[in-house]
Each structure stands twice: as C-alpha cells, then as structure tokens.
PyMOL Python script that loads the backbone (N, CA, C, O; Angstrom):
from pymol import cmd

cmd.read_pdbstr("""\
ATOM      1  N   MET A   1       0.838  -1.181   0.000  1.00  0.00           N
ATOM      2  CA  MET A   1       0.000   0.000   0.000  1.00  0.00           C
ATOM      3  C   MET A   1       0.885   1.246   0.000  1.00  0.00           C
ATOM      4  O   MET A   1       1.802   1.355   0.813  1.00  0.00           O
ATOM      5  N   HIS A   2       0.616   2.169  -0.895  1.00  0.00           N
ATOM      6  CA  HIS A   2       1.396   3.392  -1.010  1.00  0.00           C
ATOM      7  C   HIS A   2       0.665   4.523  -0.291  1.00  0.00           C
ATOM      8  O   HIS A   2      -0.497   4.804  -0.584  1.00  0.00           O
ATOM      9  N   THR A   3       1.348   5.166   0.646  1.00  0.00           N
ATOM     10  CA  THR A   3       0.732   6.268   1.381  1.00  0.00           C
ATOM     11  C   THR A   3       1.506   7.556   1.116  1.00  0.00           C
ATOM     12  O   THR A   3       2.585   7.539   0.524  1.00  0.00           O
ATOM     13  N   LYS A   4       0.945   8.648   1.556  1.00  0.00           N
ATOM     14  CA  LYS A   4       1.591   9.949   1.401  1.00  0.00           C
ATOM     15  C   LYS A   4       2.431  10.304   2.617  1.00  0.00           C
ATOM     16  O   LYS A   4       2.985  11.401   2.695  1.00  0.00           O
ATOM     17  N   PHE A   5       2.527   9.375   3.571  1.00  0.00           N
ATOM     18  CA  PHE A   5       3.281   9.608   4.799  1.00  0.00           C
ATOM     19  C   PHE A   5       4.302   8.506   5.001  1.00  0.00           C
ATOM     20  O   PHE A   5       4.169   7.405   4.467  1.00  0.00           O
ATOM     21  N   GLN A   6       5.320   8.821   5.779  1.00  0.00           N
ATOM     22  CA  GLN A   6       6.351   7.853   6.137  1.00  0.00           C
ATOM     23  C   GLN A   6       6.726   8.061   7.598  1.00  0.00           C
ATOM     24  O   GLN A   6       6.558   9.150   8.146  1.00  0.00           O
ATOM     25  N   ALA A   7       7.232   7.013   8.212  1.00  0.00           N
ATOM     26  CA  ALA A   7       7.724   7.087   9.594  1.00  0.00           C
ATOM     27  C   ALA A   7       9.239   7.029   9.545  1.00  0.00           C
ATOM     28  O   ALA A   7       9.819   6.252   8.787  1.00  0.00           O
ATOM     29  N   ARG A   8       9.869   7.850  10.355  1.00  0.00           N
ATOM     30  CA  ARG A   8      11.321   7.817  10.427  1.00  0.00           C
ATOM     31  C   ARG A   8      11.783   8.256  11.810  1.00  0.00           C
ATOM     32  O   ARG A   8      11.029   8.853  12.578  1.00  0.00           O
ATOM     33  N   ARG A   9      13.021   7.949  12.101  1.00  0.00           N
ATOM     34  CA  ARG A   9      13.614   8.354  13.368  1.00  0.00           C
ATOM     35  C   ARG A   9      13.979   9.831  13.293  1.00  0.00           C
ATOM     36  O   ARG A   9      14.236  10.374  12.219  1.00  0.00           O
ATOM     37  N   ILE A  10      13.995  10.466  14.462  1.00  0.00           N
ATOM     38  CA  ILE A  10      14.332  11.882  14.528  1.00  0.00           C
ATOM     39  C   ILE A  10      15.033  12.147  15.854  1.00  0.00           C
ATOM     40  O   ILE A  10      14.624  11.623  16.890  1.00  0.00           O
ATOM     41  N   SER A  11      16.079  12.953  15.824  1.00  0.00           N
ATOM     42  CA  SER A  11      16.829  13.266  17.040  1.00  0.00           C
ATOM     43  C   SER A  11      16.079  14.303  17.881  1.00  0.00           C
ATOM     44  O   SER A  11      15.245  15.051  17.371  1.00  0.00           O
ATOM     45  N   LYS A  12      16.388  14.329  19.158  1.00  0.00           N
ATOM     46  CA  LYS A  12      15.755  15.286  20.062  1.00  0.00           C
ATOM     47  C   LYS A  12      16.061  16.725  19.635  1.00  0.00           C
ATOM     48  O   LYS A  12      15.195  17.596  19.719  1.00  0.00           O
ATOM     49  N   GLN A  13      17.276  16.968  19.184  1.00  0.00           N
ATOM     50  CA  GLN A  13      17.653  18.303  18.723  1.00  0.00           C
ATOM     51  C   GLN A  13      16.823  18.728  17.511  1.00  0.00           C
ATOM     52  O   GLN A  13      16.402  19.880  17.408  1.00  0.00           O
ATOM     53  N   ARG A  14      16.594  17.786  16.599  1.00  0.00           N
ATOM     54  CA  ARG A  14      15.788  18.087  15.407  1.00  0.00           C
ATOM     55  C   ARG A  14      14.333  18.331  15.790  1.00  0.00           C
ATOM     56  O   ARG A  14      13.684  19.199  15.208  1.00  0.00           O
ATOM     57  N   VAL A  15      13.808  17.578  16.762  1.00  0.00           N
ATOM     58  CA  VAL A  15      12.441  17.787  17.252  1.00  0.00           C
ATOM     59  C   VAL A  15      12.291  19.217  17.750  1.00  0.00           C
ATOM     60  O   VAL A  15      11.347  19.915  17.380  1.00  0.00           O
ATOM     61  N   GLU A  16      13.224  19.648  18.588  1.00  0.00           N
ATOM     62  CA  GLU A  16      13.177  21.010  19.137  1.00  0.00           C
ATOM     63  C   GLU A  16      13.260  22.054  18.029  1.00  0.00           C
ATOM     64  O   GLU A  16      12.540  23.052  18.061  1.00  0.00           O
ATOM     65  N   SER A  17      14.129  21.832  17.055  1.00  0.00           N
ATOM     66  CA  SER A  17      14.301  22.765  15.939  1.00  0.00           C
ATOM     67  C   SER A  17      13.015  22.884  15.110  1.00  0.00           C
ATOM     68  O   SER A  17      12.612  23.988  14.743  1.00  0.00           O
ATOM     69  N   ILE A  18      12.385  21.767  14.822  1.00  0.00           N
ATOM     70  CA  ILE A  18      11.153  21.769  14.018  1.00  0.00           C
ATOM     71  C   ILE A  18      10.013  22.439  14.783  1.00  0.00           C
ATOM     72  O   ILE A  18       9.237  23.200  14.204  1.00  0.00           O
ATOM     73  N   ARG A  19       9.912  22.160  16.074  1.00  0.00           N
ATOM     74  CA  ARG A  19       8.860  22.793  16.877  1.00  0.00           C
ATOM     75  C   ARG A  19       9.032  24.314  16.910  1.00  0.00           C
ATOM     76  O   ARG A  19       8.050  25.048  16.802  1.00  0.00           O
ATOM     77  N   LYS A  20      10.265  24.789  17.059  1.00  0.00           N
ATOM     78  CA  LYS A  20      10.530  26.229  17.103  1.00  0.00           C
ATOM     79  C   LYS A  20      10.258  26.904  15.762  1.00  0.00           C
ATOM     80  O   LYS A  20       9.830  28.057  15.717  1.00  0.00           O
ATOM     81  N   SER A  21      10.510  26.179  14.666  1.00  0.00           N
ATOM     82  CA  SER A  21      10.332  26.759  13.335  1.00  0.00           C
ATOM     83  C   SER A  21       8.872  26.759  12.877  1.00  0.00           C
ATOM     84  O   SER A  21       8.530  27.431  11.905  1.00  0.00           O
ATOM     85  N   GLY A  22       8.008  26.008  13.574  1.00  0.00           N
ATOM     86  CA  GLY A  22       6.591  25.954  13.205  1.00  0.00           C
ATOM     87  C   GLY A  22       6.299  25.090  11.996  1.00  0.00           C
ATOM     88  O   GLY A  22       5.273  25.281  11.344  1.00  0.00           O
ATOM     89  N   ARG A  23       7.174  24.140  11.675  1.00  0.00           N
ATOM     90  CA  ARG A  23       6.988  23.279  10.501  1.00  0.00           C
ATOM     91  C   ARG A  23       6.263  21.974  10.828  1.00  0.00           C
ATOM     92  O   ARG A  23       6.372  21.009  10.072  1.00  0.00           O
ATOM     93  N   MET A  24       5.527  21.928  11.939  1.00  0.00           N
ATOM     94  CA  MET A  24       4.879  20.703  12.397  1.00  0.00           C
ATOM     95  C   MET A  24       3.492  20.477  11.801  1.00  0.00           C
ATOM     96  O   MET A  24       2.787  19.565  12.234  1.00  0.00           O
ATOM     97  N   LYS A  25       3.090  21.263  10.845  1.00  0.00           N
ATOM     98  CA  LYS A  25       1.726  21.266  10.320  1.00  0.00           C
ATOM     99  C   LYS A  25       1.145  19.860  10.081  1.00  0.00           C
ATOM    100  O   LYS A  25       0.095  19.532  10.634  1.00  0.00           O
ATOM    101  N   ASP A  26       1.794  19.051   9.290  1.00  0.00           N
ATOM    102  CA  ASP A  26       1.250  17.741   8.930  1.00  0.00           C
ATOM    103  C   ASP A  26       1.993  16.576   9.570  1.00  0.00           C
ATOM    104  O   ASP A  26       1.770  15.427   9.192  1.00  0.00           O
ATOM    105  N   ALA A  27       2.866  16.847  10.527  1.00  0.00           N
ATOM    106  CA  ALA A  27       3.686  15.801  11.130  1.00  0.00           C
ATOM    107  C   ALA A  27       3.194  15.450  12.534  1.00  0.00           C
ATOM    108  O   ALA A  27       2.581  16.267  13.222  1.00  0.00           O
ATOM    109  N   ILE A  28       3.477  14.224  12.933  1.00  0.00           N
ATOM    110  CA  ILE A  28       3.194  13.762  14.293  1.00  0.00           C
ATOM    111  C   ILE A  28       4.502  13.225  14.861  1.00  0.00           C
ATOM    112  O   ILE A  28       5.129  12.345  14.272  1.00  0.00           O
ATOM    113  N   ILE A  29       4.907  13.758  16.003  1.00  0.00           N
ATOM    114  CA  ILE A  29       6.112  13.275  16.679  1.00  0.00           C
ATOM    115  C   ILE A  29       5.685  12.392  17.843  1.00  0.00           C
ATOM    116  O   ILE A  29       4.807  12.748  18.629  1.00  0.00           O
ATOM    117  N   LEU A  30       6.321  11.244  17.933  1.00  0.00           N
ATOM    118  CA  LEU A  30       6.003  10.267  18.973  1.00  0.00           C
ATOM    119  C   LEU A  30       7.260   9.942  19.766  1.00  0.00           C
ATOM    120  O   LEU A  30       8.337   9.759  19.198  1.00  0.00           O
ATOM    121  N   ASP A  31       7.115   9.874  21.070  1.00  0.00           N
ATOM    122  CA  ASP A  31       8.212   9.488  21.954  1.00  0.00           C
ATOM    123  C   ASP A  31       8.078   7.987  22.195  1.00  0.00           C
ATOM    124  O   ASP A  31       7.026   7.512  22.622  1.00  0.00           O
ATOM    125  N   SER A  32       9.142   7.250  21.920  1.00  0.00           N
ATOM    126  CA  SER A  32       9.101   5.808  22.134  1.00  0.00           C
ATOM    127  C   SER A  32      10.303   5.389  22.970  1.00  0.00           C
ATOM    128  O   SER A  32      11.211   6.182  23.215  1.00  0.00           O
ATOM    129  N   PHE A  33      10.295   4.145  23.399  1.00  0.00           N
ATOM    130  CA  PHE A  33      11.407   3.636  24.204  1.00  0.00           C
ATOM    131  C   PHE A  33      12.714   3.627  23.422  1.00  0.00           C
ATOM    132  O   PHE A  33      13.792   3.669  24.013  1.00  0.00           O
ATOM    133  N   SER A  34      12.623   3.573  22.095  1.00  0.00           N
ATOM    134  CA  SER A  34      13.842   3.538  21.276  1.00  0.00           C
ATOM    135  C   SER A  34      14.241   4.915  20.749  1.00  0.00           C
ATOM    136  O   SER A  34      15.163   5.012  19.939  1.00  0.00           O
ATOM    137  N   GLY A  35      13.573   5.977  21.188  1.00  0.00           N
ATOM    138  CA  GLY A  35      13.869   7.327  20.736  1.00  0.00           C
ATOM    139  C   GLY A  35      12.647   7.974  20.113  1.00  0.00           C
ATOM    140  O   GLY A  35      11.543   7.435  20.191  1.00  0.00           O
ATOM    141  N   PHE A  36      12.840   9.116  19.501  1.00  0.00           N
ATOM    142  CA  PHE A  36      11.720   9.821  18.884  1.00  0.00           C
ATOM    143  C   PHE A  36      11.472   9.311  17.468  1.00  0.00           C
ATOM    144  O   PHE A  36      12.404   8.959  16.745  1.00  0.00           O
ATOM    145  N   LEU A  37      10.191   9.280  17.086  1.00  0.00           N
ATOM    146  CA  LEU A  37       9.766   8.927  15.737  1.00  0.00           C
ATOM    147  C   LEU A  37       8.909  10.062  15.208  1.00  0.00           C
ATOM    148  O   LEU A  37       8.235  10.749  15.976  1.00  0.00           O
ATOM    149  N   ILE A  38       8.932  10.258  13.906  1.00  0.00           N
ATOM    150  CA  ILE A  38       8.077  11.257  13.285  1.00  0.00           C
ATOM    151  C   ILE A  38       7.337  10.599  12.127  1.00  0.00           C
ATOM    152  O   ILE A  38       7.930   9.872  11.329  1.00  0.00           O
ATOM    153  N   VAL A  39       6.042  10.860  12.046  1.00  0.00           N
ATOM    154  CA  VAL A  39       5.242  10.466  10.892  1.00  0.00           C
ATOM    155  C   VAL A  39       5.055  11.758  10.113  1.00  0.00           C
ATOM    156  O   VAL A  39       4.402  12.693  10.577  1.00  0.00           O
ATOM    157  N   GLU A  40       5.641  11.795   8.918  1.00  0.00           N
ATOM    158  CA  GLU A  40       5.734  13.019   8.130  1.00  0.00           C
ATOM    159  C   GLU A  40       5.285  12.770   6.699  1.00  0.00           C
ATOM    160  O   GLU A  40       5.298  11.631   6.233  1.00  0.00           O
ATOM    161  N   PRO A  41       4.888  13.827   6.001  1.00  0.00           N
ATOM    162  CA  PRO A  41       4.592  13.667   4.575  1.00  0.00           C
ATOM    163  C   PRO A  41       5.853  13.239   3.828  1.00  0.00           C
ATOM    164  O   PRO A  41       6.946  13.726   4.117  1.00  0.00           O
ATOM    165  N   VAL A  42       5.700  12.329   2.872  1.00  0.00           N
ATOM    166  CA  VAL A  42       6.831  11.883   2.067  1.00  0.00           C
ATOM    167  C   VAL A  42       7.452  13.095   1.377  1.00  0.00           C
ATOM    168  O   VAL A  42       6.749  13.920   0.793  1.00  0.00           O
ATOM    169  N   GLY A  43       8.769  13.189   1.451  1.00  0.00           N
ATOM    170  CA  GLY A  43       9.492  14.279   0.805  1.00  0.00           C
ATOM    171  C   GLY A  43       9.661  15.527   1.642  1.00  0.00           C
ATOM    172  O   GLY A  43      10.332  16.466   1.215  1.00  0.00           O
ATOM    173  N   SER A  44       9.064  15.562   2.833  1.00  0.00           N
ATOM    174  CA  SER A  44       9.175  16.762   3.671  1.00  0.00           C
ATOM    175  C   SER A  44      10.533  16.880   4.356  1.00  0.00           C
ATOM    176  O   SER A  44      10.957  17.979   4.714  1.00  0.00           O
ATOM    177  N   ASN A  45      11.217  15.750   4.538  1.00  0.00           N
ATOM    178  CA  ASN A  45      12.541  15.712   5.163  1.00  0.00           C
ATOM    179  C   ASN A  45      12.588  16.386   6.525  1.00  0.00           C
ATOM    180  O   ASN A  45      13.560  17.070   6.847  1.00  0.00           O
ATOM    181  N   LEU A  46      11.548  16.199   7.325  1.00  0.00           N
ATOM    182  CA  LEU A  46      11.546  16.749   8.674  1.00  0.00           C
ATOM    183  C   LEU A  46      12.422  15.928   9.606  1.00  0.00           C
ATOM    184  O   LEU A  46      13.152  16.480  10.429  1.00  0.00           O
ATOM    185  N   GLY A  47      12.348  14.609   9.477  1.00  0.00           N
ATOM    186  CA  GLY A  47      13.166  13.735  10.305  1.00  0.00           C
ATOM    187  C   GLY A  47      14.603  13.719   9.826  1.00  0.00           C
ATOM    188  O   GLY A  47      14.888  14.041   8.672  1.00  0.00           O
ATOM    189  N   ASP A  48      15.507  13.342  10.719  1.00  0.00           N
ATOM    190  CA  ASP A  48      16.918  13.286  10.342  1.00  0.00           C
ATOM    191  C   ASP A  48      17.496  11.880  10.457  1.00  0.00           C
ATOM    192  O   ASP A  48      18.707  11.688  10.354  1.00  0.00           O
ATOM    193  N   GLY A  49      16.630  10.910  10.668  1.00  0.00           N
ATOM    194  CA  GLY A  49      17.072   9.518  10.774  1.00  0.00           C
ATOM    195  C   GLY A  49      16.577   8.689   9.612  1.00  0.00           C
ATOM    196  O   GLY A  49      16.057   9.206   8.624  1.00  0.00           O
ATOM    197  N   ASP A  50      16.751   7.397   9.755  1.00  0.00           N
ATOM    198  CA  ASP A  50      16.336   6.468   8.705  1.00  0.00           C
ATOM    199  C   ASP A  50      14.819   6.384   8.596  1.00  0.00           C
ATOM    200  O   ASP A  50      14.104   6.460   9.595  1.00  0.00           O
ATOM    201  N   VAL A  51      14.341   6.224   7.357  1.00  0.00           N
ATOM    202  CA  VAL A  51      12.923   5.962   7.110  1.00  0.00           C
ATOM    203  C   VAL A  51      12.676   4.506   7.472  1.00  0.00           C
ATOM    204  O   VAL A  51      13.444   3.625   7.085  1.00  0.00           O
ATOM    205  N   LEU A  52      11.595   4.252   8.221  1.00  0.00           N
ATOM    206  CA  LEU A  52      11.267   2.885   8.629  1.00  0.00           C
ATOM    207  C   LEU A  52      10.483   2.173   7.544  1.00  0.00           C
ATOM    208  O   LEU A  52       9.603   2.759   6.913  1.00  0.00           O
ATOM    209  N   GLU A  53      10.806   0.907   7.329  1.00  0.00           N
ATOM    210  CA  GLU A  53       9.979   0.058   6.465  1.00  0.00           C
ATOM    211  C   GLU A  53       8.619  -0.065   7.143  1.00  0.00           C
ATOM    212  O   GLU A  53       8.510   0.111   8.357  1.00  0.00           O
ATOM    213  N   ILE A  54       7.592  -0.364   6.369  1.00  0.00           N
ATOM    214  CA  ILE A  54       6.232  -0.409   6.916  1.00  0.00           C
ATOM    215  C   ILE A  54       6.101  -1.465   8.018  1.00  0.00           C
ATOM    216  O   ILE A  54       5.350  -1.259   8.971  1.00  0.00           O
ATOM    217  N   THR A  55       6.816  -2.590   7.906  1.00  0.00           N
ATOM    218  CA  THR A  55       6.733  -3.619   8.961  1.00  0.00           C
ATOM    219  C   THR A  55       7.386  -3.120  10.251  1.00  0.00           C
ATOM    220  O   THR A  55       6.896  -3.402  11.345  1.00  0.00           O
ATOM    221  N   ALA A  56       8.485  -2.382  10.125  1.00  0.00           N
ATOM    222  CA  ALA A  56       9.144  -1.813  11.304  1.00  0.00           C
ATOM    223  C   ALA A  56       8.269  -0.733  11.931  1.00  0.00           C
ATOM    224  O   ALA A  56       8.182  -0.637  13.156  1.00  0.00           O
ATOM    225  N   ALA A  57       7.622   0.078  11.099  1.00  0.00           N
ATOM    226  CA  ALA A  57       6.722   1.115  11.608  1.00  0.00           C
ATOM    227  C   ALA A  57       5.538   0.488  12.335  1.00  0.00           C
ATOM    228  O   ALA A  57       5.109   0.983  13.377  1.00  0.00           O
ATOM    229  N   ASP A  58       5.014  -0.603  11.783  1.00  0.00           N
ATOM    230  CA  ASP A  58       3.900  -1.306  12.418  1.00  0.00           C
ATOM    231  C   ASP A  58       4.305  -1.802  13.800  1.00  0.00           C
ATOM    232  O   ASP A  58       3.517  -1.725  14.743  1.00  0.00           O
ATOM    233  N   PHE A  59       5.518  -2.306  13.926  1.00  0.00           N
ATOM    234  CA  PHE A  59       6.015  -2.795  15.208  1.00  0.00           C
ATOM    235  C   PHE A  59       6.258  -1.646  16.184  1.00  0.00           C
ATOM    236  O   PHE A  59       5.844  -1.718  17.341  1.00  0.00           O
ATOM    237  N   GLU A  60       6.925  -0.591  15.726  1.00  0.00           N
ATOM    238  CA  GLU A  60       7.292   0.533  16.593  1.00  0.00           C
ATOM    239  C   GLU A  60       6.092   1.355  17.058  1.00  0.00           C
ATOM    240  O   GLU A  60       6.059   1.808  18.202  1.00  0.00           O
ATOM    241  N   LEU A  61       5.112   1.548  16.186  1.00  0.00           N
ATOM    242  CA  LEU A  61       3.948   2.376  16.524  1.00  0.00           C
ATOM    243  C   LEU A  61       2.907   1.517  17.238  1.00  0.00           C
ATOM    244  O   LEU A  61       1.865   1.165  16.684  1.00  0.00           O
ATOM    245  N   ASN A  62       3.225   1.203  18.460  1.00  0.00           N
ATOM    246  CA  ASN A  62       2.429   0.303  19.278  1.00  0.00           C
ATOM    247  C   ASN A  62       2.386   0.873  20.697  1.00  0.00           C
ATOM    248  O   ASN A  62       3.356   1.480  21.152  1.00  0.00           O
ATOM    249  N   THR A  63       1.272   0.680  21.392  1.00  0.00           N
ATOM    250  CA  THR A  63       1.157   1.215  22.754  1.00  0.00           C
ATOM    251  C   THR A  63       2.204   0.633  23.705  1.00  0.00           C
ATOM    252  O   THR A  63       2.507   1.236  24.734  1.00  0.00           O
ATOM    253  N   ALA A  64       2.750  -0.518  23.371  1.00  0.00           N
ATOM    254  CA  ALA A  64       3.782  -1.108  24.221  1.00  0.00           C
ATOM    255  C   ALA A  64       5.085  -0.317  24.152  1.00  0.00           C
ATOM    256  O   ALA A  64       5.874  -0.346  25.096  1.00  0.00           O
ATOM    257  N   TRP A  65       5.320   0.396  23.035  1.00  0.00           N
ATOM    258  CA  TRP A  65       6.593   1.092  22.833  1.00  0.00           C
ATOM    259  C   TRP A  65       6.481   2.611  22.831  1.00  0.00           C
ATOM    260  O   TRP A  65       7.433   3.298  23.201  1.00  0.00           O
ATOM    261  N   CYS A  66       5.342   3.141  22.424  1.00  0.00           N
ATOM    262  CA  CYS A  66       5.185   4.594  22.315  1.00  0.00           C
ATOM    263  C   CYS A  66       4.563   5.183  23.574  1.00  0.00           C
ATOM    264  O   CYS A  66       3.577   4.667  24.100  1.00  0.00           O
ATOM    265  N   LEU A  67       5.148   6.256  24.038  1.00  0.00           N
ATOM    266  CA  LEU A  67       4.699   6.930  25.255  1.00  0.00           C
ATOM    267  C   LEU A  67       3.812   8.110  24.871  1.00  0.00           C
ATOM    268  O   LEU A  67       4.183   9.265  25.080  1.00  0.00           O
ATOM    269  N   THR A  68       2.660   7.822  24.321  1.00  0.00           N
ATOM    270  CA  THR A  68       1.733   8.850  23.859  1.00  0.00           C
ATOM    271  C   THR A  68       0.311   8.348  24.013  1.00  0.00           C
ATOM    272  O   THR A  68       0.088   7.192  24.372  1.00  0.00           O
ATOM    273  N   THR A  69      -0.638   9.206  23.747  1.00  0.00           N
ATOM    274  CA  THR A  69      -2.038   8.795  23.862  1.00  0.00           C
ATOM    275  C   THR A  69      -2.404   7.839  22.731  1.00  0.00           C
ATOM    276  O   THR A  69      -1.811   7.871  21.652  1.00  0.00           O
ATOM    277  N   ARG A  70      -3.372   7.007  22.995  1.00  0.00           N
ATOM    278  CA  ARG A  70      -3.829   6.045  21.989  1.00  0.00           C
ATOM    279  C   ARG A  70      -4.392   6.760  20.770  1.00  0.00           C
ATOM    280  O   ARG A  70      -4.188   6.306  19.644  1.00  0.00           O
ATOM    281  N   SER A  71      -5.100   7.876  20.974  1.00  0.00           N
ATOM    282  CA  SER A  71      -5.682   8.588  19.835  1.00  0.00           C
ATOM    283  C   SER A  71      -4.595   9.169  18.932  1.00  0.00           C
ATOM    284  O   SER A  71      -4.719   9.127  17.708  1.00  0.00           O
ATOM    285  N   ARG A  72      -3.538   9.707  19.523  1.00  0.00           N
ATOM    286  CA  ARG A  72      -2.421  10.246  18.741  1.00  0.00           C
ATOM    287  C   ARG A  72      -1.692   9.121  18.002  1.00  0.00           C
ATOM    288  O   ARG A  72      -1.326   9.267  16.836  1.00  0.00           O
ATOM    289  N   LEU A  73      -1.491   8.016  18.683  1.00  0.00           N
ATOM    290  CA  LEU A  73      -0.845   6.861  18.075  1.00  0.00           C
ATOM    291  C   LEU A  73      -1.685   6.316  16.921  1.00  0.00           C
ATOM    292  O   LEU A  73      -1.154   5.989  15.860  1.00  0.00           O
ATOM    293  N   ASN A  74      -2.992   6.221  17.135  1.00  0.00           N
ATOM    294  CA  ASN A  74      -3.877   5.726  16.077  1.00  0.00           C
ATOM    295  C   ASN A  74      -3.896   6.657  14.874  1.00  0.00           C
ATOM    296  O   ASN A  74      -3.974   6.187  13.739  1.00  0.00           O
ATOM    297  N   GLU A  75      -3.827   7.964  15.094  1.00  0.00           N
ATOM    298  CA  GLU A  75      -3.771   8.910  13.980  1.00  0.00           C
ATOM    299  C   GLU A  75      -2.490   8.698  13.172  1.00  0.00           C
ATOM    300  O   GLU A  75      -2.519   8.730  11.942  1.00  0.00           O
ATOM    301  N   ALA A  76      -1.378   8.485  13.853  1.00  0.00           N
ATOM    302  CA  ALA A  76      -0.110   8.221  13.164  1.00  0.00           C
ATOM    303  C   ALA A  76      -0.192   6.928  12.361  1.00  0.00           C
ATOM    304  O   ALA A  76       0.253   6.882  11.214  1.00  0.00           O
ATOM    305  N   ARG A  77      -0.759   5.879  12.954  1.00  0.00           N
ATOM    306  CA  ARG A  77      -0.915   4.600  12.265  1.00  0.00           C
ATOM    307  C   ARG A  77      -1.834   4.743  11.051  1.00  0.00           C
ATOM    308  O   ARG A  77      -1.562   4.178   9.991  1.00  0.00           O
ATOM    309  N   LYS A  78      -2.909   5.492  11.207  1.00  0.00           N
ATOM    310  CA  LYS A  78      -3.859   5.704  10.112  1.00  0.00           C
ATOM    311  C   LYS A  78      -3.177   6.401   8.930  1.00  0.00           C
ATOM    312  O   LYS A  78      -3.402   6.030   7.779  1.00  0.00           O
ATOM    313  N   ARG A  79      -2.352   7.403   9.209  1.00  0.00           N
ATOM    314  CA  ARG A  79      -1.647   8.133   8.146  1.00  0.00           C
ATOM    315  C   ARG A  79      -0.708   7.232   7.362  1.00  0.00           C
ATOM    316  O   ARG A  79      -0.461   7.460   6.178  1.00  0.00           O
ATOM    317  N   LEU A  80      -0.185   6.206   8.027  1.00  0.00           N
ATOM    318  CA  LEU A  80       0.716   5.258   7.361  1.00  0.00           C
ATOM    319  C   LEU A  80      -0.031   4.115   6.690  1.00  0.00           C
ATOM    320  O   LEU A  80       0.584   3.259   6.054  1.00  0.00           O
ATOM    321  N   GLY A  81      -1.351   4.096   6.828  1.00  0.00           N
ATOM    322  CA  GLY A  81      -2.139   3.017   6.236  1.00  0.00           C
ATOM    323  C   GLY A  81      -2.125   1.743   7.059  1.00  0.00           C
ATOM    324  O   GLY A  81      -2.435   0.668   6.546  1.00  0.00           O
ATOM    325  N   LEU A  82      -1.767   1.856   8.335  1.00  0.00           N
ATOM    326  CA  LEU A  82      -1.734   0.703   9.235  1.00  0.00           C
ATOM    327  C   LEU A  82      -3.051   0.577   9.977  1.00  0.00           C
ATOM    328  O   LEU A  82      -3.782   1.554  10.143  1.00  0.00           O
ATOM    329  N   GLU A  83      -3.341  -0.620  10.416  1.00  0.00           N
ATOM    330  CA  GLU A  83      -4.540  -0.869  11.197  1.00  0.00           C
ATOM    331  C   GLU A  83      -4.417  -0.158  12.538  1.00  0.00           C
ATOM    332  O   GLU A  83      -3.370  -0.214  13.183  1.00  0.00           O
ATOM    333  N   VAL A  84      -5.492   0.515  12.957  1.00  0.00           N
ATOM    334  CA  VAL A  84      -5.459   1.201  14.248  1.00  0.00           C
ATOM    335  C   VAL A  84      -5.715   0.199  15.366  1.00  0.00           C
ATOM    336  O   VAL A  84      -6.395  -0.810  15.178  1.00  0.00           O
ATOM    337  N   GLU A  85      -5.157   0.500  16.528  1.00  0.00           N
ATOM    338  CA  GLU A  85      -5.337  -0.384  17.677  1.00  0.00           C
ATOM    339  C   GLU A  85      -6.717  -0.180  18.274  1.00  0.00           C
ATOM    340  O   GLU A  85      -7.202   0.948  18.365  1.00  0.00           O
ATOM    341  N   ALA A  86      -7.344  -1.264  18.676  1.00  0.00           N
ATOM    342  CA  ALA A  86      -8.663  -1.204  19.273  1.00  0.00           C
ATOM    343  C   ALA A  86      -8.581  -0.621  20.679  1.00  0.00           C
ATOM    344  O   ALA A  86      -7.598  -0.848  21.384  1.00  0.00           O
ATOM    345  N   PRO A  87      -9.602   0.129  21.097  1.00  0.00           N
ATOM    346  CA  PRO A  87      -9.629   0.617  22.484  1.00  0.00           C
ATOM    347  C   PRO A  87      -9.585  -0.565  23.448  1.00  0.00           C
ATOM    348  O   PRO A  87     -10.136  -1.629  23.166  1.00  0.00           O
ATOM    349  N   SER A  88      -8.927  -0.368  24.581  1.00  0.00           N
ATOM    350  CA  SER A  88      -8.743  -1.477  25.531  1.00  0.00           C
ATOM    351  C   SER A  88     -10.058  -2.074  26.005  1.00  0.00           C
ATOM    352  O   SER A  88     -10.137  -3.277  26.251  1.00  0.00           O
ATOM    353  N   GLU A  89     -11.105  -1.239  26.140  1.00  0.00           N
ATOM    354  CA  GLU A  89     -12.370  -1.779  26.598  1.00  0.00           C
ATOM    355  C   GLU A  89     -13.060  -2.624  25.526  1.00  0.00           C
ATOM    356  O   GLU A  89     -13.980  -3.385  25.828  1.00  0.00           O
ATOM    357  N   ALA A  90     -12.613  -2.490  24.274  1.00  0.00           N
ATOM    358  CA  ALA A  90     -13.233  -3.256  23.193  1.00  0.00           C
ATOM    359  C   ALA A  90     -12.560  -4.616  23.005  1.00  0.00           C
ATOM    360  O   ALA A  90     -13.041  -5.445  22.233  1.00  0.00           O
ATOM    361  N   LEU A  91     -11.449  -4.847  23.709  1.00  0.00           N
ATOM    362  CA  LEU A  91     -10.761  -6.114  23.584  1.00  0.00           C
ATOM    363  C   LEU A  91     -11.498  -7.190  24.375  1.00  0.00           C
ATOM    364  O   LEU A  91     -11.980  -6.946  25.480  1.00  0.00           O
ATOM    365  N   ALA A  92     -11.575  -8.354  23.804  1.00  0.00           N
ATOM    366  CA  ALA A  92     -12.229  -9.459  24.489  1.00  0.00           C
ATOM    367  C   ALA A  92     -11.292 -10.662  24.489  1.00  0.00           C
ATOM    368  O   ALA A  92     -10.597 -10.924  23.507  1.00  0.00           O
ATOM    369  N   LEU A  93     -11.286 -11.362  25.563  1.00  0.00           N
ATOM    370  CA  LEU A  93     -10.465 -12.575  25.634  1.00  0.00           C
ATOM    371  C   LEU A  93     -11.287 -13.769  25.176  1.00  0.00           C
ATOM    372  O   LEU A  93     -12.445 -13.937  25.557  1.00  0.00           O
ATOM    373  N   GLU A  94     -10.669 -14.577  24.363  1.00  0.00           N
ATOM    374  CA  GLU A  94     -11.335 -15.811  23.937  1.00  0.00           C
ATOM    375  C   GLU A  94     -10.851 -16.941  24.818  1.00  0.00           C
ATOM    376  O   GLU A  94      -9.654 -17.094  25.064  1.00  0.00           O
ATOM    377  N   VAL A  95     -11.789 -17.719  25.283  1.00  0.00           N
ATOM    378  CA  VAL A  95     -11.429 -18.822  26.169  1.00  0.00           C
ATOM    379  C   VAL A  95     -11.673 -20.125  25.468  1.00  0.00           C
ATOM    380  O   VAL A  95     -11.434 -21.189  26.041  1.00  0.00           O
TER     381      VAL A  95
END
""", "prot")
cmd.dss("prot")
cmd.show_as("cartoon", "prot")
cmd.util.cbc("prot")
cmd.orient("prot")
C-alpha cells in the first residue's frame, strides 16, 4: 500500500528545531522507548534519521513502545495506512 506519509527516526535536537520553526503542520512526533519517531509527509525531510519500512513502523507504533495517547498513536498509524489499535475496553479474551 502506497501512502503519502512515512515514519522515520528523529533526534531530540531536530524535534526542538522543528517545533521552534513551526513546521509541524502535517507531522506527528512520537516518543518511544527507542527514541523519537516522526510520521511526516513523504518528501518533507523533517526527520533526520532512517525511514522505517512499513513492517518496522507497524512494530514501533504500538502502545507497548510509544509513550503517547492512543488517539495520537492511532492517527499516526492511520496516516501510514496501518490498522489502528482497538480501544482497551473493546478487547475481548477468547477462552
């Protein structure tokens, strides 16, 4: 699936620089256990790290790893064309 957004790593210094410059219009920055990630429009070059493959982005953009709200995380996943995580109250255990 081809999307107009990509996920990539971004340094803390670059996050601060982008926030100060006001270039955050279409980007979402996420804090994760492995560092900062940005979901940005393709070609915007906001991030300064490697672009993640879609399987790596699917793994990284998970409530287990990202320290952000579920709604923000789901918006980032949606922009990448990934399945959004179900609300915790909607999860059911099968016995």
